[in-house]
mmCIF file as Biopython writes it, N, C-alpha, C and O atoms, coordinates in Angstrom:
data_model
#
loop_
_atom_site.group_PDB
_atom_site.id
_atom_site.type_symbol
_atom_site.label_atom_id
_atom_site.label_alt_id
_atom_site.label_comp_id
_atom_site.label_asym_id
_atom_site.label_entity_id
_atom_site.label_seq_id
_atom_site.pdbx_PDB_ins_code
_atom_site.Cartn_x
_atom_site.Cartn_y
_atom_site.Cartn_z
_atom_site.occupancy
_atom_site.B_iso_or_equiv
_atom_site.auth_seq_id
_atom_site.auth_asym_id
_atom_site.pdbx_PDB_model_num
ATOM 1   N N  . MET A ? 1  ? -17.674 2.064   -0.899 1.0 0.0 1  A 1 
ATOM 2   C CA . MET A ? 1  ? -16.600 1.159   -1.211 1.0 0.0 1  A 1 
ATOM 3   C C  . MET A ? 1  ? -15.362 1.982   -1.541 1.0 0.0 1  A 1 
ATOM 4   O O  . MET A ? 1  ? -15.464 3.092   -2.064 1.0 0.0 1  A 1 
ATOM 5   N N  . GLY A ? 2  ? -14.215 1.441   -1.239 1.0 0.0 2  A 1 
ATOM 6   C CA . GLY A ? 2  ? -12.959 2.112   -1.524 1.0 0.0 2  A 1 
ATOM 7   C C  . GLY A ? 2  ? -12.220 1.407   -2.649 1.0 0.0 2  A 1 
ATOM 8   O O  . GLY A ? 2  ? -12.666 0.389   -3.177 1.0 0.0 2  A 1 
ATOM 9   N N  . THR A ? 3  ? -11.098 1.969   -2.991 1.0 0.0 3  A 1 
ATOM 10  C CA . THR A ? 3  ? -10.244 1.393   -4.019 1.0 0.0 3  A 1 
ATOM 11  C C  . THR A ? 3  ? -8.896  1.083   -3.406 1.0 0.0 3  A 1 
ATOM 12  O O  . THR A ? 3  ? -8.309  1.913   -2.711 1.0 0.0 3  A 1 
ATOM 13  N N  . LEU A ? 4  ? -8.421  -0.092  -3.662 1.0 0.0 4  A 1 
ATOM 14  C CA . LEU A ? 4  ? -7.124  -0.518  -3.163 1.0 0.0 4  A 1 
ATOM 15  C C  . LEU A ? 4  ? -6.245  -0.840  -4.360 1.0 0.0 4  A 1 
ATOM 16  O O  . LEU A ? 4  ? -6.612  -1.655  -5.207 1.0 0.0 4  A 1 
ATOM 17  N N  . VAL A ? 5  ? -5.099  -0.206  -4.428 1.0 0.0 5  A 1 
ATOM 18  C CA . VAL A ? 5  ? -4.132  -0.482  -5.488 1.0 0.0 5  A 1 
ATOM 19  C C  . VAL A ? 5  ? -2.882  -1.026  -4.817 1.0 0.0 5  A 1 
ATOM 20  O O  . VAL A ? 5  ? -2.334  -0.401  -3.909 1.0 0.0 5  A 1 
ATOM 21  N N  . VAL A ? 6  ? -2.440  -2.173  -5.260 1.0 0.0 6  A 1 
ATOM 22  C CA . VAL A ? 6  ? -1.258  -2.810  -4.685 1.0 0.0 6  A 1 
ATOM 23  C C  . VAL A ? 6  ? -0.263  -3.061  -5.804 1.0 0.0 6  A 1 
ATOM 24  O O  . VAL A ? 6  ? -0.596  -3.646  -6.834 1.0 0.0 6  A 1 
ATOM 25  N N  . GLU A ? 7  ? 0.946   -2.615  -5.587 1.0 0.0 7  A 1 
ATOM 26  C CA . GLU A ? 7  ? 2.035   -2.919  -6.514 1.0 0.0 7  A 1 
ATOM 27  C C  . GLU A ? 7  ? 3.040   -3.750  -5.738 1.0 0.0 7  A 1 
ATOM 28  O O  . GLU A ? 7  ? 3.576   -3.309  -4.721 1.0 0.0 7  A 1 
ATOM 29  N N  . TYR A ? 8  ? 3.284   -4.929  -6.217 1.0 0.0 8  A 1 
ATOM 30  C CA . TYR A ? 8  ? 4.226   -5.802  -5.533 1.0 0.0 8  A 1 
ATOM 31  C C  . TYR A ? 8  ? 5.520   -5.866  -6.316 1.0 0.0 8  A 1 
ATOM 32  O O  . TYR A ? 8  ? 5.520   -5.996  -7.540 1.0 0.0 8  A 1 
ATOM 33  N N  . LYS A ? 9  ? 6.619   -5.773  -5.595 1.0 0.0 9  A 1 
ATOM 34  C CA . LYS A ? 9  ? 7.937   -5.954  -6.181 1.0 0.0 9  A 1 
ATOM 35  C C  . LYS A ? 9  ? 8.698   -6.927  -5.305 1.0 0.0 9  A 1 
ATOM 36  O O  . LYS A ? 9  ? 8.448   -7.027  -4.103 1.0 0.0 9  A 1 
ATOM 37  N N  . GLY A ? 10 ? 9.602   -7.622  -5.897 1.0 0.0 10 A 1 
ATOM 38  C CA . GLY A ? 10 ? 10.421  -8.552  -5.134 1.0 0.0 10 A 1 
ATOM 39  C C  . GLY A ? 10 ? 11.253  -7.834  -4.086 1.0 0.0 10 A 1 
ATOM 40  O O  . GLY A ? 10 ? 11.563  -6.651  -4.227 1.0 0.0 10 A 1 
ATOM 41  N N  . ALA A ? 11 ? 11.610  -8.554  -3.039 1.0 0.0 11 A 1 
ATOM 42  C CA . ALA A ? 11 ? 12.368  -7.975  -1.934 1.0 0.0 11 A 1 
ATOM 43  C C  . ALA A ? 11 ? 13.687  -7.371  -2.409 1.0 0.0 11 A 1 
ATOM 44  O O  . ALA A ? 11 ? 14.179  -6.417  -1.807 1.0 0.0 11 A 1 
ATOM 45  N N  . HIS A ? 12 ? 14.254  -7.905  -3.459 1.0 0.0 12 A 1 
ATOM 46  C CA . HIS A ? 12 ? 15.531  -7.393  -3.960 1.0 0.0 12 A 1 
ATOM 47  C C  . HIS A ? 12 ? 15.417  -5.987  -4.548 1.0 0.0 12 A 1 
ATOM 48  O O  . HIS A ? 12 ? 16.437  -5.333  -4.767 1.0 0.0 12 A 1 
ATOM 49  N N  . LEU A ? 13 ? 14.203  -5.511  -4.806 1.0 0.0 13 A 1 
ATOM 50  C CA . LEU A ? 13 ? 14.007  -4.178  -5.381 1.0 0.0 13 A 1 
ATOM 51  C C  . LEU A ? 13 ? 13.624  -3.121  -4.346 1.0 0.0 13 A 1 
ATOM 52  O O  . LEU A ? 13 ? 13.629  -1.929  -4.655 1.0 0.0 13 A 1 
ATOM 53  N N  . ILE A ? 14 ? 13.296  -3.534  -3.138 1.0 0.0 14 A 1 
ATOM 54  C CA . ILE A ? 14 ? 12.805  -2.590  -2.131 1.0 0.0 14 A 1 
ATOM 55  C C  . ILE A ? 14 ? 13.820  -1.498  -1.831 1.0 0.0 14 A 1 
ATOM 56  O O  . ILE A ? 14 ? 13.454  -0.324  -1.768 1.0 0.0 14 A 1 
ATOM 57  N N  . ALA A ? 15 ? 15.078  -1.851  -1.645 1.0 0.0 15 A 1 
ATOM 58  C CA . ALA A ? 15 ? 16.096  -0.853  -1.318 1.0 0.0 15 A 1 
ATOM 59  C C  . ALA A ? 15 ? 16.276  0.147   -2.451 1.0 0.0 15 A 1 
ATOM 60  O O  . ALA A ? 15 ? 16.619  1.303   -2.201 1.0 0.0 15 A 1 
ATOM 61  N N  . LYS A ? 16 ? 16.054  -0.272  -3.681 1.0 0.0 16 A 1 
ATOM 62  C CA . LYS A ? 16 ? 16.239  0.612   -4.838 1.0 0.0 16 A 1 
ATOM 63  C C  . LYS A ? 16 ? 15.063  1.564   -5.033 1.0 0.0 16 A 1 
ATOM 64  O O  . LYS A ? 16 ? 15.182  2.526   -5.791 1.0 0.0 16 A 1 
ATOM 65  N N  . ASP A ? 17 ? 13.952  1.328   -4.384 1.0 0.0 17 A 1 
ATOM 66  C CA . ASP A ? 17 ? 12.730  2.102   -4.626 1.0 0.0 17 A 1 
ATOM 67  C C  . ASP A ? 17 ? 12.382  3.082   -3.512 1.0 0.0 17 A 1 
ATOM 68  O O  . ASP A ? 17 ? 11.212  3.431   -3.355 1.0 0.0 17 A 1 
ATOM 69  N N  . GLN A ? 18 ? 13.346  3.527   -2.750 1.0 0.0 18 A 1 
ATOM 70  C CA . GLN A ? 18 ? 13.071  4.459   -1.658 1.0 0.0 18 A 1 
ATOM 71  C C  . GLN A ? 18 ? 12.544  5.792   -2.172 1.0 0.0 18 A 1 
ATOM 72  O O  . GLN A ? 18 ? 11.772  6.458   -1.482 1.0 0.0 18 A 1 
ATOM 73  N N  . ASP A ? 19 ? 12.952  6.191   -3.382 1.0 0.0 19 A 1 
ATOM 74  C CA . ASP A ? 19 ? 12.416  7.430   -3.935 1.0 0.0 19 A 1 
ATOM 75  C C  . ASP A ? 19 ? 10.928  7.297   -4.250 1.0 0.0 19 A 1 
ATOM 76  O O  . ASP A ? 19 ? 10.179  8.262   -4.099 1.0 0.0 19 A 1 
ATOM 77  N N  . LYS A ? 20 ? 10.491  6.117   -4.685 1.0 0.0 20 A 1 
ATOM 78  C CA . LYS A ? 20 ? 9.065   5.877   -4.931 1.0 0.0 20 A 1 
ATOM 79  C C  . LYS A ? 20 ? 8.292   5.877   -3.620 1.0 0.0 20 A 1 
ATOM 80  O O  . LYS A ? 20 ? 7.159   6.355   -3.566 1.0 0.0 20 A 1 
ATOM 81  N N  . LYS A ? 21 ? 8.893   5.348   -2.574 1.0 0.0 21 A 1 
ATOM 82  C CA . LYS A ? 21 ? 8.242   5.362   -1.259 1.0 0.0 21 A 1 
ATOM 83  C C  . LYS A ? 21 ? 8.019   6.802   -0.809 1.0 0.0 21 A 1 
ATOM 84  O O  . LYS A ? 21 ? 6.927   7.153   -0.362 1.0 0.0 21 A 1 
ATOM 85  N N  . ALA A ? 22 ? 9.038   7.625   -0.923 1.0 0.0 22 A 1 
ATOM 86  C CA . ALA A ? 22 ? 8.920   9.025   -0.512 1.0 0.0 22 A 1 
ATOM 87  C C  . ALA A ? 22 ? 7.857   9.750   -1.331 1.0 0.0 22 A 1 
ATOM 88  O O  . ALA A ? 22 ? 7.090   10.542  -0.784 1.0 0.0 22 A 1 
ATOM 89  N N  . MET A ? 23 ? 7.804   9.488   -2.629 1.0 0.0 23 A 1 
ATOM 90  C CA . MET A ? 23 ? 6.803   10.113  -3.492 1.0 0.0 23 A 1 
ATOM 91  C C  . MET A ? 23 ? 5.394   9.673   -3.100 1.0 0.0 23 A 1 
ATOM 92  O O  . MET A ? 23 ? 4.479   10.496  -3.071 1.0 0.0 23 A 1 
ATOM 93  N N  . GLY A ? 24 ? 5.208   8.406   -2.804 1.0 0.0 24 A 1 
ATOM 94  C CA . GLY A ? 24 ? 3.900   7.917   -2.368 1.0 0.0 24 A 1 
ATOM 95  C C  . GLY A ? 24 ? 3.454   8.550   -1.066 1.0 0.0 24 A 1 
ATOM 96  O O  . GLY A ? 24 ? 2.288   8.908   -0.906 1.0 0.0 24 A 1 
ATOM 97  N N  . GLU A ? 25 ? 4.385   8.685   -0.141 1.0 0.0 25 A 1 
ATOM 98  C CA . GLU A ? 25 ? 4.059   9.305   1.141  1.0 0.0 25 A 1 
ATOM 99  C C  . GLU A ? 25 ? 3.677   10.778  0.964  1.0 0.0 25 A 1 
ATOM 100 O O  . GLU A ? 25 ? 2.738   11.254  1.602  1.0 0.0 25 A 1 
ATOM 101 N N  . ARG A ? 26 ? 4.390   11.492  0.112  1.0 0.0 26 A 1 
ATOM 102 C CA . ARG A ? 26 ? 4.057   12.907  -0.142 1.0 0.0 26 A 1 
ATOM 103 C C  . ARG A ? 26 ? 2.690   13.036  -0.808 1.0 0.0 26 A 1 
ATOM 104 O O  . ARG A ? 26 ? 1.898   13.905  -0.445 1.0 0.0 26 A 1 
ATOM 105 N N  . GLY A ? 27 ? 2.418   12.180  -1.771 1.0 0.0 27 A 1 
ATOM 106 C CA . GLY A ? 27 ? 1.127   12.214  -2.456 1.0 0.0 27 A 1 
ATOM 107 C C  . GLY A ? 27 ? -0.017  11.922  -1.507 1.0 0.0 27 A 1 
ATOM 108 O O  . GLY A ? 27 ? -1.057  12.580  -1.554 1.0 0.0 27 A 1 
ATOM 109 N N  . ALA A ? 28 ? 0.175   10.940  -0.649 1.0 0.0 28 A 1 
ATOM 110 C CA . ALA A ? 28 ? -0.864  10.586  0.320  1.0 0.0 28 A 1 
ATOM 111 C C  . ALA A ? 28 ? -1.105  11.732  1.303  1.0 0.0 28 A 1 
ATOM 112 O O  . ALA A ? 28 ? -2.250  12.038  1.638  1.0 0.0 28 A 1 
ATOM 113 N N  . ALA A ? 29 ? -0.041  12.352  1.756  1.0 0.0 29 A 1 
ATOM 114 C CA . ALA A ? 29 ? -0.180  13.473  2.690  1.0 0.0 29 A 1 
ATOM 115 C C  . ALA A ? 29 ? -0.915  14.643  2.033  1.0 0.0 29 A 1 
ATOM 116 O O  . ALA A ? 29 ? -1.729  15.306  2.676  1.0 0.0 29 A 1 
ATOM 117 N N  . ALA A ? 30 ? -0.633  14.891  0.776  1.0 0.0 30 A 1 
ATOM 118 C CA . ALA A ? 30 ? -1.247  16.025  0.067  1.0 0.0 30 A 1 
ATOM 119 C C  . ALA A ? 30 ? -2.723  15.792  -0.221 1.0 0.0 30 A 1 
ATOM 120 O O  . ALA A ? 30 ? -3.495  16.750  -0.259 1.0 0.0 30 A 1 
ATOM 121 N N  . THR A ? 31 ? -3.131  14.553  -0.424 1.0 0.0 31 A 1 
ATOM 122 C CA . THR A ? 31 ? -4.513  14.263  -0.790 1.0 0.0 31 A 1 
ATOM 123 C C  . THR A ? 31 ? -5.362  13.741  0.361  1.0 0.0 31 A 1 
ATOM 124 O O  . THR A ? 31 ? -6.580  13.616  0.236  1.0 0.0 31 A 1 
ATOM 125 N N  . GLY A ? 32 ? -4.715  13.437  1.482  1.0 0.0 32 A 1 
ATOM 126 C CA . GLY A ? 32 ? -5.446  12.878  2.611  1.0 0.0 32 A 1 
ATOM 127 C C  . GLY A ? 32 ? -5.751  11.401  2.443  1.0 0.0 32 A 1 
ATOM 128 O O  . GLY A ? 32 ? -6.547  10.839  3.195  1.0 0.0 32 A 1 
ATOM 129 N N  . ASN A ? 33 ? -5.129  10.775  1.470  1.0 0.0 33 A 1 
ATOM 130 C CA . ASN A ? 33 ? -5.331  9.342   1.242  1.0 0.0 33 A 1 
ATOM 131 C C  . ASN A ? 33 ? -4.273  8.539   1.984  1.0 0.0 33 A 1 
ATOM 132 O O  . ASN A ? 33 ? -3.261  9.079   2.431  1.0 0.0 33 A 1 
ATOM 133 N N  . ALA A ? 34 ? -4.517  7.276   2.104  1.0 0.0 34 A 1 
ATOM 134 C CA . ALA A ? 34 ? -3.590  6.388   2.796  1.0 0.0 34 A 1 
ATOM 135 C C  . ALA A ? 34 ? -2.522  5.887   1.837  1.0 0.0 34 A 1 
ATOM 136 O O  . ALA A ? 34 ? -2.761  5.709   0.643  1.0 0.0 34 A 1 
ATOM 137 N N  . PHE A ? 35 ? -1.354  5.668   2.386  1.0 0.0 35 A 1 
ATOM 138 C CA . PHE A ? 35 ? -0.255  5.071   1.645  1.0 0.0 35 A 1 
ATOM 139 C C  . PHE A ? 35 ? 0.444   4.117   2.589  1.0 0.0 35 A 1 
ATOM 140 O O  . PHE A ? 35 ? 0.725   4.472   3.734  1.0 0.0 35 A 1 
ATOM 141 N N  . GLU A ? 36 ? 0.719   2.945   2.138  1.0 0.0 36 A 1 
ATOM 142 C CA . GLU A ? 36 ? 1.431   1.988   2.976  1.0 0.0 36 A 1 
ATOM 143 C C  . GLU A ? 36 ? 2.485   1.293   2.148  1.0 0.0 36 A 1 
ATOM 144 O O  . GLU A ? 36 ? 2.201   0.742   1.085  1.0 0.0 36 A 1 
ATOM 145 N N  . TRP A ? 37 ? 3.690   1.325   2.642  1.0 0.0 37 A 1 
ATOM 146 C CA . TRP A ? 37 ? 4.816   0.641   2.011  1.0 0.0 37 A 1 
ATOM 147 C C  . TRP A ? 37 ? 4.961   -0.674  2.741  1.0 0.0 37 A 1 
ATOM 148 O O  . TRP A ? 37 ? 5.133   -0.696  3.960  1.0 0.0 37 A 1 
ATOM 149 N N  . MET A ? 38 ? 4.894   -1.749  2.023  1.0 0.0 38 A 1 
ATOM 150 C CA . MET A ? 38 ? 4.887   -3.023  2.722  1.0 0.0 38 A 1 
ATOM 151 C C  . MET A ? 38 ? 5.694   -4.080  2.017  1.0 0.0 38 A 1 
ATOM 152 O O  . MET A ? 38 ? 6.056   -3.961  0.847  1.0 0.0 38 A 1 
ATOM 153 N N  . SER A ? 39 ? 5.959   -5.110  2.770  1.0 0.0 39 A 1 
ATOM 154 C CA . SER A ? 39 ? 6.650   -6.266  2.229  1.0 0.0 39 A 1 
ATOM 155 C C  . SER A ? 39 ? 5.619   -7.356  1.950  1.0 0.0 39 A 1 
ATOM 156 O O  . SER A ? 39 ? 4.483   -7.291  2.421  1.0 0.0 39 A 1 
ATOM 157 N N  . GLU A ? 40 ? 6.026   -8.338  1.190  1.0 0.0 40 A 1 
ATOM 158 C CA . GLU A ? 40 ? 5.113   -9.407  0.786  1.0 0.0 40 A 1 
ATOM 159 C C  . GLU A ? 40 ? 4.456   -10.103 1.975  1.0 0.0 40 A 1 
ATOM 160 O O  . GLU A ? 40 ? 3.292   -10.494 1.894  1.0 0.0 40 A 1 
ATOM 161 N N  . ASP A ? 41 ? 5.178   -10.258 3.060  1.0 0.0 41 A 1 
ATOM 162 C CA . ASP A ? 41 ? 4.622   -10.970 4.210  1.0 0.0 41 A 1 
ATOM 163 C C  . ASP A ? 41 ? 3.493   -10.214 4.899  1.0 0.0 41 A 1 
ATOM 164 O O  . ASP A ? 41 ? 2.731   -10.818 5.654  1.0 0.0 41 A 1 
ATOM 165 N N  . ARG A ? 42 ? 3.361   -8.907  4.660  1.0 0.0 42 A 1 
ATOM 166 C CA . ARG A ? 42 ? 2.285   -8.127  5.268  1.0 0.0 42 A 1 
ATOM 167 C C  . ARG A ? 42 ? 1.056   -8.021  4.381  1.0 0.0 42 A 1 
ATOM 168 O O  . ARG A ? 42 ? 0.026   -7.514  4.825  1.0 0.0 42 A 1 
ATOM 169 N N  . LEU A ? 43 ? 1.135   -8.485  3.143  1.0 0.0 43 A 1 
ATOM 170 C CA . LEU A ? 43 ? 0.005   -8.373  2.219  1.0 0.0 43 A 1 
ATOM 171 C C  . LEU A ? 43 ? -1.254  -9.073  2.733  1.0 0.0 43 A 1 
ATOM 172 O O  . LEU A ? 43 ? -2.332  -8.484  2.655  1.0 0.0 43 A 1 
ATOM 173 N N  . PRO A ? 44 ? -1.172  -10.300 3.255  1.0 0.0 44 A 1 
ATOM 174 C CA . PRO A ? 44 ? -2.413  -10.923 3.754  1.0 0.0 44 A 1 
ATOM 175 C C  . PRO A ? 44 ? -3.100  -10.105 4.840  1.0 0.0 44 A 1 
ATOM 176 O O  . PRO A ? 44 ? -4.329  -10.036 4.874  1.0 0.0 44 A 1 
ATOM 177 N N  . THR A ? 45 ? -2.329  -9.487  5.722  1.0 0.0 45 A 1 
ATOM 178 C CA . THR A ? 45 ? -2.910  -8.658  6.781  1.0 0.0 45 A 1 
ATOM 179 C C  . THR A ? 45 ? -3.593  -7.432  6.195  1.0 0.0 45 A 1 
ATOM 180 O O  . THR A ? 45 ? -4.684  -7.063  6.628  1.0 0.0 45 A 1 
ATOM 181 N N  . LEU A ? 46 ? -2.955  -6.796  5.208  1.0 0.0 46 A 1 
ATOM 182 C CA . LEU A ? 46 ? -3.559  -5.643  4.556  1.0 0.0 46 A 1 
ATOM 183 C C  . LEU A ? 46 ? -4.878  -6.019  3.905  1.0 0.0 46 A 1 
ATOM 184 O O  . LEU A ? 46 ? -5.872  -5.309  4.060  1.0 0.0 46 A 1 
ATOM 185 N N  . LEU A ? 47 ? -4.896  -7.121  3.182  1.0 0.0 47 A 1 
ATOM 186 C CA . LEU A ? 47 ? -6.125  -7.537  2.505  1.0 0.0 47 A 1 
ATOM 187 C C  . LEU A ? 47 ? -7.225  -7.879  3.502  1.0 0.0 47 A 1 
ATOM 188 O O  . LEU A ? 47 ? -8.385  -7.532  3.278  1.0 0.0 47 A 1 
ATOM 189 N N  . GLU A ? 48 ? -6.889  -8.540  4.580  1.0 0.0 48 A 1 
ATOM 190 C CA . GLU A ? 48 ? -7.892  -8.881  5.595  1.0 0.0 48 A 1 
ATOM 191 C C  . GLU A ? 48 ? -8.492  -7.604  6.193  1.0 0.0 48 A 1 
ATOM 192 O O  . GLU A ? 48 ? -9.709  -7.496  6.337  1.0 0.0 48 A 1 
ATOM 193 N N  . THR A ? 49 ? -7.652  -6.662  6.531  1.0 0.0 49 A 1 
ATOM 194 C CA . THR A ? 49 ? -8.119  -5.391  7.086  1.0 0.0 49 A 1 
ATOM 195 C C  . THR A ? 49 ? -8.999  -4.647  6.089  1.0 0.0 49 A 1 
ATOM 196 O O  . THR A ? 49 ? -10.044 -4.107  6.451  1.0 0.0 49 A 1 
ATOM 197 N N  . TRP A ? 50 ? -8.568  -4.624  4.836  1.0 0.0 50 A 1 
ATOM 198 C CA . TRP A ? 50 ? -9.311  -3.916  3.785  1.0 0.0 50 A 1 
ATOM 199 C C  . TRP A ? 50 ? -10.706 -4.502  3.603  1.0 0.0 50 A 1 
ATOM 200 O O  . TRP A ? 50 ? -11.686 -3.761  3.534  1.0 0.0 50 A 1 
ATOM 201 N N  . PHE A ? 51 ? -10.801 -5.818  3.525  1.0 0.0 51 A 1 
ATOM 202 C CA . PHE A ? 51 ? -12.100 -6.452  3.277  1.0 0.0 51 A 1 
ATOM 203 C C  . PHE A ? 51 ? -13.019 -6.376  4.486  1.0 0.0 51 A 1 
ATOM 204 O O  . PHE A ? 51 ? -14.238 -6.458  4.331  1.0 0.0 51 A 1 
ATOM 205 N N  . LYS A ? 52 ? -12.475 -6.224  5.671  1.0 0.0 52 A 1 
ATOM 206 C CA . LYS A ? 52 ? -13.317 -5.984  6.843  1.0 0.0 52 A 1 
ATOM 207 C C  . LYS A ? 52 ? -13.884 -4.561  6.796  1.0 0.0 52 A 1 
ATOM 208 O O  . LYS A ? 52 ? -15.038 -4.325  7.152  1.0 0.0 52 A 1 
ATOM 209 N N  . LYS A ? 53 ? -13.055 -3.633  6.354  1.0 0.0 53 A 1 
ATOM 210 C CA . LYS A ? 53 ? -13.477 -2.232  6.293  1.0 0.0 53 A 1 
ATOM 211 C C  . LYS A ? 53 ? -14.454 -2.006  5.148  1.0 0.0 53 A 1 
ATOM 212 O O  . LYS A ? 53 ? -15.397 -1.226  5.279  1.0 0.0 53 A 1 
ATOM 213 N N  . TYR A ? 54 ? -14.232 -2.685  4.023  1.0 0.0 54 A 1 
ATOM 214 C CA . TYR A ? 54 ? -15.068 -2.520  2.837  1.0 0.0 54 A 1 
ATOM 215 C C  . TYR A ? 54 ? -15.602 -3.886  2.377  1.0 0.0 54 A 1 
ATOM 216 O O  . TYR A ? 54 ? -15.131 -4.425  1.376  1.0 0.0 54 A 1 
ATOM 217 N N  . PRO A ? 55 ? -16.573 -4.441  3.096  1.0 0.0 55 A 1 
ATOM 218 C CA . PRO A ? 55 ? -17.111 -5.739  2.692  1.0 0.0 55 A 1 
ATOM 219 C C  . PRO A ? 55 ? -17.834 -5.671  1.345  1.0 0.0 55 A 1 
ATOM 220 O O  . PRO A ? 55 ? -18.362 -4.628  0.960  1.0 0.0 55 A 1 
ATOM 221 N N  . SER A ? 56 ? -17.847 -6.764  0.662  1.0 0.0 56 A 1 
ATOM 222 C CA . SER A ? 56 ? -18.561 -6.835  -0.624 1.0 0.0 56 A 1 
ATOM 223 C C  . SER A ? 56 ? -20.040 -6.657  -0.382 1.0 0.0 56 A 1 
ATOM 224 O O  . SER A ? 56 ? -20.576 -7.133  0.619  1.0 0.0 56 A 1 
ATOM 225 N N  . PRO A ? 57 ? -20.714 -5.962  -1.310 1.0 0.0 57 A 1 
ATOM 226 C CA . PRO A ? 57 ? -22.160 -5.739  -1.132 1.0 0.0 57 A 1 
ATOM 227 C C  . PRO A ? 57 ? -22.948 -7.024  -1.321 1.0 0.0 57 A 1 
ATOM 228 O O  . PRO A ? 57 ? -24.174 -7.019  -1.207 1.0 0.0 57 A 1 
#
């Protein structure tokens, strides 16, 4: 099983958080983990993909 951490912010904050996006991408590259920057409308797709990959036991 994997771990999924999602932090949601309103669309009005996305432009202000580009430094956090860059930091997440660097951290993911350094550790070999995944990082995805997304908008609220893509969350259902992410969750569907995640639960297919890691079904509940």
